[in-house]
PLY file of the C-alpha trace (Angstrom):
ply
format ascii 1.0
element vertex 81
property float x
property float y
property float z
element edge 80
property int vertex1
property int vertex2
end_header
-0.07 0.00 -0.06
2.80 2.30 0.79
4.18 1.64 -2.71
0.83 2.68 -4.16
1.22 6.24 -2.71
4.21 6.73 -4.90
2.69 5.31 -7.94
-0.60 7.16 -7.58
1.26 10.48 -7.67
2.79 9.34 -11.13
-0.48 8.51 -12.77
-1.39 12.02 -13.91
2.11 12.54 -15.26
1.71 9.11 -17.07
-1.48 10.17 -18.68
-0.16 13.42 -19.98
2.78 11.68 -21.35
5.38 13.35 -19.02
6.97 10.51 -17.41
10.64 9.30 -18.27
10.86 5.78 -19.67
12.02 4.36 -16.56
9.11 5.70 -14.39
6.70 4.73 -17.13
7.96 1.07 -17.16
7.72 0.91 -13.21
4.28 2.34 -13.14
3.13 0.08 -16.06
4.49 -3.02 -14.14
2.85 -1.77 -10.78
-0.53 -1.23 -12.70
-0.30 -4.95 -14.16
-0.56 -6.31 -10.54
-2.42 -3.46 -8.52
-6.17 -3.48 -8.73
-6.44 -0.27 -6.58
-3.95 1.72 -8.82
-5.69 0.42 -12.01
-9.01 1.70 -10.54
-7.28 5.03 -9.84
-5.84 5.27 -13.35
-9.34 4.66 -14.79
-10.84 7.34 -12.78
-8.39 9.75 -13.84
-9.04 8.80 -17.49
-12.74 9.36 -16.98
-12.18 12.72 -15.15
-9.78 14.00 -17.88
-12.22 13.09 -20.74
-15.04 14.82 -19.03
-12.91 17.91 -18.53
-11.90 17.88 -22.11
-15.42 17.43 -23.38
-16.62 20.37 -21.07
-13.60 22.52 -22.31
-14.48 21.92 -25.79
-18.08 22.59 -25.44
-17.47 25.80 -23.61
-15.00 27.03 -26.25
-17.51 26.18 -28.95
-20.18 28.09 -27.06
-17.91 31.02 -26.64
-17.01 31.12 -30.25
-20.60 30.98 -31.15
-21.61 33.89 -29.02
-18.62 36.00 -30.15
-19.42 35.23 -33.79
-23.10 36.35 -33.29
-22.12 39.43 -31.56
-19.72 40.32 -34.33
-22.23 39.62 -37.07
-24.84 41.62 -35.37
-22.47 44.55 -35.04
-21.44 44.41 -38.74
-25.24 44.38 -39.63
-25.88 47.45 -37.52
-23.10 49.31 -39.01
-24.06 48.59 -42.53
-27.83 49.42 -41.81
-26.87 52.99 -40.32
-26.81 55.84 -42.90
0 1
1 2
2 3
3 4
4 5
5 6
6 7
7 8
8 9
9 10
10 11
11 12
12 13
13 14
14 15
15 16
16 17
17 18
18 19
19 20
20 21
21 22
22 23
23 24
24 25
25 26
26 27
27 28
28 29
29 30
30 31
31 32
32 33
33 34
34 35
35 36
36 37
37 38
38 39
39 40
40 41
41 42
42 43
43 44
44 45
45 46
46 47
47 48
48 49
49 50
50 51
51 52
52 53
53 54
54 55
55 56
56 57
57 58
58 59
59 60
60 61
61 62
62 63
63 64
64 65
65 66
66 67
67 68
68 69
69 70
70 71
71 72
72 73
73 74
74 75
75 76
76 77
77 78
78 79
79 80
């Protein structure tokens, strides 16, 4: 269990591709035998997927709103004498 604390700290870096090859191999071996850390990895993956989707959705909403404001502004400028 003590070992798990160390490996759980590496999971996010692992998912983001920021681990060196040695740590990546060690974590991979540990994940092969530790169900608790496997569960933690899956939870991190799910959380990151939700965050990415939410970020994308908000960015699209923001772009859409800005686009409409810009179009309306141009229409108003053209309609003024």
